[in-house]
C-alpha positions as CSV (number, residue, x, y, z in Angstrom):
1,M,-3.2,-11.6,-17.1
2,I,-2.0,-11.0,-13.6
3,K,1.8,-11.2,-13.3
4,R,2.8,-9.5,-10.3
5,F,1.4,-10.0,-6.6
6,H,1.6,-7.4,-4.1
7,A,0.7,-6.8,-0.5
8,L,-0.5,-3.5,1.4
9,Y,0.2,-2.8,5.0
10,V,-0.6,0.2,6.4
11,G,1.2,-0.1,9.7
12,Q,-1.3,-1.3,12.5
13,V,-0.5,-2.8,16.1
14,E,-1.3,-6.0,16.8
15,L,-4.9,-5.1,18.1
16,E,-6.7,-6.4,20.8
17,N,-10.3,-6.8,21.2
18,I,-11.2,-6.4,17.8
19,G,-14.3,-6.4,16.1
20,L,-17.7,-4.1,15.9
21,H,-18.2,-4.4,19.2
22,G,-14.8,-4.5,20.3
23,T,-12.6,-1.2,21.9
24,P,-14.2,2.0,19.6
25,A,-11.2,3.0,17.6
26,D,-11.3,6.5,19.1
27,A,-10.6,4.9,22.3
28,R,-7.3,3.0,21.8
29,R,-4.0,4.1,23.3
30,Y,-0.5,2.6,22.9
31,S,2.6,2.9,24.5
32,N,5.6,3.9,22.0
33,E,7.3,0.1,22.5
34,R,3.8,-1.3,21.1
35,L,3.5,2.1,18.5
36,S,7.6,1.0,17.1
37,E,6.4,-2.8,16.8
38,P,5.2,-2.4,13.3
39,L,8.4,-1.5,12.0
40,F,9.6,-5.0,13.0
41,A,5.9,-6.3,11.9
42,A,6.9,-5.1,8.2
43,R,10.5,-6.4,8.3
44,D,9.1,-10.0,8.9
45,V,6.5,-9.6,6.4
46,A,9.0,-8.1,3.7
47,Q,11.6,-11.2,4.3
48,L,8.6,-13.5,3.9
49,M,7.6,-12.0,0.8
50,D,11.3,-11.9,-0.7
51,E,11.3,-15.6,0.0
52,L,8.4,-16.6,-1.7
53,G,8.3,-14.4,-4.7
54,Y,5.7,-11.8,-4.0
55,Y,6.9,-8.4,-6.3
56,A,6.1,-5.4,-3.5
57,L,5.3,-4.9,-0.1
58,W,3.5,-1.4,-0.3
59,T,3.1,0.9,3.1
60,A,1.4,4.5,3.9
61,E,2.4,7.5,5.7
62,H,0.6,8.7,8.6
63,H,1.6,10.5,11.8
64,F,0.4,11.2,15.1
65,Q,-1.6,7.7,15.4
66,R,-1.5,7.1,18.9
67,E,-4.6,4.6,18.0
68,G,-2.5,1.9,16.7
69,Y,-3.6,1.7,13.1
70,E,-1.3,3.3,10.7
71,C,2.1,4.2,12.5
72,F,4.6,4.8,9.4
73,P,5.5,8.4,9.4
74,N,8.1,8.1,6.5
75,L,8.1,5.5,3.7
76,I,11.3,6.3,1.9
77,Q,13.0,5.9,5.4
78,L,11.4,2.5,6.2
79,S,12.0,1.3,2.4
80,L,15.6,1.8,2.8
81,W,16.0,-0.2,5.8
82,L,13.5,-3.1,4.3
83,A,15.7,-3.2,1.5
84,T,19.0,-3.9,3.5
85,Q,16.6,-6.9,4.9
86,T,15.7,-8.4,1.5
87,T,17.0,-9.3,-1.6
88,R,14.9,-8.6,-4.7
89,L,11.5,-7.2,-3.2
90,K,10.4,-3.9,-4.1
91,L,9.0,-1.3,-1.2
92,G,5.9,0.6,-2.6
93,C,5.0,4.1,-1.1
94,A,1.1,3.8,-0.8
95,F,1.4,7.2,-0.2
96,N,4.1,10.0,0.4
97,V,1.3,12.8,1.6
98,V,3.0,15.1,-0.6
99,P,1.6,18.5,1.3
100,M,3.2,17.7,4.5
101,W,6.4,17.4,2.6
102,H,8.7,20.1,1.1
103,P,8.7,18.6,-2.4
104,I,12.5,19.0,-3.3
105,R,13.3,17.2,0.2
106,L,10.9,14.5,-0.8
107,A,12.3,14.4,-4.4
108,E,16.5,14.0,-3.0
109,D,15.2,11.4,-0.5
110,Y,13.6,9.3,-3.1
111,A,16.4,10.2,-5.5
112,M,18.7,8.5,-3.0
113,A,16.7,5.4,-2.2
114,D,16.7,5.0,-6.1
115,I,20.5,5.1,-6.4
116,V,21.1,2.8,-3.2
117,T,18.5,0.4,-3.6
118,D,19.2,0.1,-7.4
119,G,15.3,1.0,-8.1
120,R,13.6,-1.4,-6.1
121,V,11.7,1.8,-4.0
122,I,8.4,2.6,-5.6
123,M,7.4,6.3,-5.8
124,G,3.8,6.8,-4.9
125,V,1.9,10.5,-3.9
126,G,-1.1,11.5,-2.3
127,R,-2.9,14.3,-1.1
128,G,-3.8,13.4,2.1
129,Y,-6.8,13.1,4.2
130,H,-6.9,13.3,8.0
131,S,-7.3,16.6,9.1
132,R,-5.1,15.9,12.1
133,E,-2.0,15.6,10.1
134,V,-2.2,17.3,6.8
135,E,-3.1,20.8,9.0
136,T,-0.7,20.2,11.5
137,F,1.7,20.2,9.2
138,G,0.7,23.5,7.8
139,A,-0.9,22.5,5.0
140,P,-4.7,22.7,3.9
141,V,-6.8,19.3,3.5
142,I,-10.3,20.5,5.2
143,D,-10.1,23.2,2.2
144,Q,-10.0,20.7,-0.8
145,V,-9.6,23.3,-3.4
146,A,-6.6,24.5,-1.5
147,N,-5.5,21.3,-0.8
148,R,-5.6,20.6,-4.4
149,E,-4.1,23.4,-5.6
150,L,-0.9,22.9,-3.4
151,F,-0.5,19.3,-4.3
152,E,-0.8,20.3,-8.0
153,E,2.6,22.9,-7.4
154,Q,4.1,20.2,-5.5
155,I,4.0,18.0,-8.3
156,D,5.4,20.1,-10.7
157,L,8.2,21.2,-8.6
158,L,9.1,17.5,-7.8
159,L,9.1,16.5,-11.4
160,K,11.3,19.5,-12.5
161,C,13.8,18.1,-9.7
162,F,13.6,14.6,-11.0
163,N,13.4,15.1,-14.6
164,E,15.5,18.7,-15.2
165,E,19.4,18.6,-14.7
166,A,18.8,22.3,-14.0
167,F,15.7,24.3,-13.2
168,T,13.9,27.4,-11.8
169,H,10.1,27.4,-10.4
170,Q,8.2,30.7,-9.4
171,G,4.5,29.5,-8.1
172,K,1.9,30.4,-5.9
173,R,4.0,28.5,-2.8
174,Y,7.2,28.5,-4.1
175,D,9.7,30.3,-5.3
176,C,13.0,28.1,-6.3
177,P,15.7,29.5,-6.3
178,P,15.0,32.8,-4.6
179,S,16.4,35.5,-6.2
180,V,19.6,35.9,-4.3
181,E,23.4,36.6,-5.1
182,Y,25.6,33.4,-4.4
183,R,29.3,33.4,-4.6
184,G,29.5,36.5,-6.5
185,Y,26.8,35.9,-9.3
186,Q,22.9,36.0,-9.1
187,L,21.5,32.6,-8.8
188,T,18.7,31.9,-11.6
189,D,18.8,28.0,-11.6
190,I,19.3,25.1,-9.2
191,T,20.2,21.3,-9.7
192,C,18.6,18.4,-7.4
193,V,21.3,16.5,-6.5
194,P,21.3,13.2,-6.7
195,R,18.6,13.0,-9.2
196,P,17.3,9.2,-9.6
197,K,18.7,6.7,-11.1
198,Y,16.1,5.3,-13.3
199,L,14.1,7.8,-15.5
200,P,11.4,8.6,-16.2
201,V,10.3,7.8,-12.3
202,E,7.4,5.3,-12.1
203,I,4.8,7.2,-9.8
204,W,1.8,5.9,-8.4
205,M,-1.6,7.4,-6.9
206,P,-4.7,6.2,-5.8
207,I,-8.0,6.7,-7.6
208,A,-10.1,9.0,-5.3
209,S,-12.3,11.0,-7.7
210,S,-12.9,11.9,-11.4
211,K,-10.8,14.9,-11.1
212,S,-7.7,12.7,-9.8
213,I,-8.0,10.2,-12.7
214,D,-7.9,13.3,-14.9
215,Y,-4.7,14.7,-13.1
216,M,-3.3,11.2,-13.1
217,A,-3.5,10.6,-16.5
218,S,-2.3,13.9,-17.7
219,K,1.0,13.3,-15.4
220,N,1.1,9.9,-16.5
221,F,0.9,8.3,-13.2
222,K,0.2,5.0,-12.6
223,A,-3.1,3.9,-10.7
224,M,-3.9,2.3,-7.6
225,V,-7.5,1.0,-6.4
226,T,-8.1,-1.1,-3.7
227,L,-11.2,-2.8,-1.7
228,N,-13.7,-1.2,-4.3
229,G,-17.0,-3.0,-5.1
230,E,-17.3,-4.5,-8.5
231,K,-19.5,-1.9,-10.2
232,I,-17.1,1.3,-8.9
233,L,-14.0,-0.9,-9.9
234,D,-15.6,-1.0,-13.4
235,D,-16.2,2.4,-13.3
236,V,-12.7,3.8,-12.5
237,V,-10.6,1.3,-14.7
238,K,-12.9,2.3,-17.5
239,A,-12.3,6.0,-16.8
240,Y,-8.8,5.9,-16.4
241,R,-8.3,4.2,-19.9
242,D,-10.3,6.8,-21.2
243,A,-8.4,9.9,-19.8
244,C,-5.4,8.3,-20.4
245,A,-6.5,8.1,-24.2
246,K,-7.4,11.5,-24.1
247,Y,-3.7,12.6,-23.3
248,G,-2.7,10.6,-26.3
249,R,-1.7,8.0,-23.9
250,P,-3.5,4.7,-25.2
251,K,-3.9,1.8,-22.4
252,Q,-5.9,-1.8,-22.6
253,L,-8.4,-1.7,-19.4
254,G,-6.5,-2.2,-16.1
255,E,-3.2,-1.8,-17.7
256,D,-1.0,0.5,-15.6
257,M,-3.1,0.0,-12.1
258,I,-3.1,-2.0,-9.0
259,W,-6.0,-3.6,-8.4
260,G,-6.3,-4.6,-4.3
261,A,-8.7,-6.8,-2.4
262,G,-9.3,-8.4,1.0
263,L,-8.9,-12.1,1.6
264,Y,-8.7,-14.7,3.7
265,L,-7.9,-18.4,2.3
266,A,-9.4,-21.1,4.5
267,D,-11.1,-25.0,3.9
268,T,-14.3,-23.7,4.0
269,P,-16.2,-20.2,3.1
270,E,-17.8,-20.2,6.0
271,E,-14.6,-20.9,8.1
272,G,-12.8,-17.9,6.3
273,K,-15.5,-15.2,6.9
274,R,-15.4,-16.2,10.4
275,R,-12.0,-16.0,11.0
276,V,-11.6,-12.7,8.9
277,E,-15.0,-11.0,9.9
278,P,-13.2,-9.0,13.0
279,S,-10.7,-8.1,11.0
280,H,-13.0,-6.6,8.6
281,D,-14.8,-4.8,11.0
282,E,-12.4,-3.3,12.8
283,R,-10.7,-1.9,9.6
284,Y,-14.2,-0.3,8.9
285,K,-14.9,1.3,12.4
286,W,-11.7,3.1,11.6
287,F,-11.8,3.9,7.7
288,A,-15.3,3.9,7.1
289,P,-15.6,7.8,8.8
290,F,-13.3,9.0,6.4
291,G,-15.4,8.1,3.6
292,F,-13.5,4.8,2.7
293,V,-16.4,2.6,1.8
294,R,-16.2,2.1,-2.0
295,Y,-19.2,0.3,-3.0
296,A,-22.4,0.6,-5.0
297,D,-25.8,-0.4,-4.4
298,A,-28.2,-2.3,-7.2
299,Q,-29.0,1.1,-8.6
300,G,-25.4,1.8,-8.9
301,R,-25.3,4.5,-6.4
302,T,-22.1,5.2,-4.1
303,W,-22.6,4.1,-0.7
304,G,-23.4,7.3,1.5
305,T,-25.0,8.9,-1.4
306,P,-28.2,10.1,-1.3
307,G,-30.7,7.1,-1.8
308,A,-27.9,4.5,-1.0
309,P,-26.8,2.6,2.0
310,A,-24.7,4.7,4.7
311,R,-23.6,2.1,7.2
312,V,-20.5,0.6,8.1
313,P,-20.4,-2.3,5.6
314,A,-20.2,-6.0,6.9
315,L,-18.1,-8.7,5.3
316,A,-20.9,-10.0,3.2
317,D,-20.9,-6.6,1.8
318,G,-17.7,-6.6,1.0
319,I,-17.8,-10.6,-0.5
320,Q,-20.8,-9.7,-2.3
321,Q,-19.1,-6.4,-4.1
322,K,-16.2,-8.6,-5.0
323,A,-13.9,-6.3,-2.6
324,W,-13.4,-9.6,-0.4
325,F,-12.8,-13.3,-1.1
326,C,-13.2,-15.6,1.6
327,G,-12.5,-19.9,1.3
328,P,-10.5,-22.3,-0.1
329,P,-7.8,-21.4,-3.0
330,S,-10.1,-22.7,-5.7
331,L,-12.9,-20.2,-4.6
332,V,-10.5,-17.2,-4.4
333,V,-8.6,-17.9,-7.5
334,E,-12.3,-18.2,-9.2
335,G,-13.2,-14.8,-7.7
336,I,-9.9,-13.1,-8.8
337,K,-10.1,-14.8,-12.5
338,S,-13.9,-13.3,-12.5
339,I,-12.4,-9.7,-12.2
340,E,-9.2,-10.1,-14.2
341,A,-11.1,-11.7,-17.3
342,K,-12.7,-8.2,-17.7
343,Y,-9.7,-6.4,-17.8
344,P,-7.1,-7.7,-20.4
345,G,-4.2,-5.2,-19.3
346,L,-4.5,-5.8,-15.4
347,E,-1.0,-7.4,-14.7
348,D,-0.9,-6.2,-10.8
349,F,-3.2,-7.5,-7.9
350,M,-2.4,-6.5,-4.2
351,I,-3.5,-8.4,-1.0
352,H,-4.8,-5.9,1.9
353,W,-3.5,-6.8,5.4
354,A,-6.9,-6.9,7.4
355,E,-6.2,-4.6,10.2
356,G,-6.8,-6.6,13.3
357,L,-5.4,-9.7,11.7
358,P,-2.3,-10.7,13.6
359,A,1.2,-10.8,12.1
360,R,1.6,-14.5,12.4
361,E,-1.7,-15.4,10.6
362,F,-1.4,-12.9,7.9
363,Q,2.1,-14.5,6.5
364,E,0.5,-17.5,6.9
365,Q,-1.8,-16.6,4.6
366,L,1.0,-15.4,2.5
367,R,2.4,-18.5,2.5
368,W,-0.7,-20.5,1.6
369,F,-1.4,-18.1,-1.1
370,A,2.3,-18.4,-2.9
371,R,1.6,-22.1,-2.1
372,D,-1.6,-22.6,-3.8
373,V,-2.6,-19.9,-6.2
374,I,0.7,-18.0,-7.2
375,A,2.6,-21.1,-8.0
376,R,-0.6,-22.6,-9.6
377,R,-1.1,-20.1,-12.2
378,P,0.0,-20.5,-15.7
379,A,3.8,-19.8,-16.3
380,S,3.5,-16.6,-18.5
381,G,1.2,-15.2,-15.7
382,T,3.2,-16.4,-12.5
383,G,3.7,-13.7,-9.6
384,C,7.0,-15.3,-9.0
385,P,9.7,-14.2,-11.1
386,Y,12.8,-16.2,-9.3
387,P,13.7,-19.8,-10.0
388,R,12.3,-22.1,-6.7
389,Q,16.3,-23.0,-6.1
390,L,17.3,-19.5,-6.1
391,V,14.4,-19.0,-3.1
392,S,15.5,-22.3,-1.3
393,E,19.0,-21.1,-1.8
394,R,18.3,-17.6,0.0
395,R,16.1,-19.2,2.6
396,E,19.5,-21.3,3.4
397,V,21.5,-17.9,3.8
398,R,19.0,-16.5,6.0
399,R,18.8,-19.8,8.0
400,L,23.0,-19.3,8.6
401,R,22.8,-15.6,9.5
402,A,20.0,-15.9,12.1
403,P,21.3,-15.6,15.5
404,A,20.9,-18.6,17.9
405,S,19.3,-17.2,20.8
406,P,15.9,-16.9,23.0
407,A,14.8,-14.4,21.1
408,Q,14.8,-16.5,17.7
409,S,11.5,-15.9,16.0
410,N,8.9,-18.7,16.1
411,L,7.4,-17.3,13.2
412,G,9.1,-20.4,10.9
413,E,10.5,-18.9,7.3
414,V,10.3,-15.1,8.4
415,G,13.4,-14.4,10.1
416,R,13.7,-13.0,13.8
417,S,10.7,-12.1,15.9
418,A,9.6,-8.1,17.2
419,P,9.7,-7.9,20.8
420,K,9.2,-10.2,23.2
421,A,6.2,-8.6,24.3
422,R,4.1,-8.9,21.1
423,D,4.9,-12.9,21.1
424,D,3.7,-13.3,24.8
425,R,0.1,-11.5,23.5
426,R,0.0,-13.8,20.9
427,K,0.3,-17.1,23.0
428,G,-3.6,-18.6,23.9
429,G,-6.7,-18.0,22.7
430,K,-6.3,-18.3,19.0
431,A,-7.5,-20.7,16.7
432,P,-4.7,-23.5,15.4
433,L,-3.1,-22.1,12.0
434,R,-3.2,-24.3,8.9
435,A,-0.3,-26.4,8.8
436,T,2.1,-25.7,6.1
């Protein structure tokens, strides 16, 4: 049964002229001020999620994105700041792209975050897929064999930093420590200082292929799968279960996995589709060329493979595939339950913030989902671990803290606004939001 509710924000600016026939993805350009706005959007959403009892906000590491789709270059640094702006919400890294890091620096940064936030930052690792990013940092990604080899050695070193009081590592890429003299003796081992407070470290990875599933199971990493069609989701959930059993870690179907989907709550399915379709299409304008269409056709063939569709998916495809849910809460709950019922170990559900959906509108969706979906689930499966009285008390503390100034947010419960320029762009031309 699903017990914890998450959201994923990859760090897009508030995009304009969105949709299939809007501004081409590669033609978008934004000022530094605009590219900084996602930091404040993340803060506002994190504060709201904290108040409503969501479990975790996940963000994504990317670099050089002048197009404005993914603007967070350092997830641990971002999560540390968001932890100071919230009370209980966990902050997930989806994902630290390890080939762009020195693994010891990543281990040290995470250990500090784990200590000072008392375990509220969740570690996630990935191999990367943007050639502009990974290759610029001097690591391979076009050569997938070299990328995988580097990543696996980095993970070995990262885990030594976390788990061993003193370690040595000699590999193809790293020799730690080097064979040097230090203060009159020959250096033979080193210690990561500090090491994380909570061991073993909970580490998440995205499911990208059968090879990645086997590797994740061998390391006892947890799995995230988002916006997958029902057939592909079923395949990877079973493959992950089987791989874990192979390595002596039996799990129920869905155990230690986060399932993520797109959704839009509205009074009718037609209204939900109309409101979210431009944002859905904007997402796939950017992501489809990277291969992020994880649907299967009637014969079970993955989109993009011989004989299967190769086009950019429409929202209707996502709804049919049960990767997207649109309509009143009862319909969305029915769709979520239809997936949940198949996987007895599944305890985590994640809402994907569709690229192109304004921050204010997504916040309204989070409120509505918390009120009409999370709060109405059976007590044993509730995603709100905090008493409602505590939620009310935190809101009152936030209200008393809030500065009284013309810049005060017009976003209701979520606290201070991002720069005024963003609010100005929101005025006019928007359909009214559902009242809370």
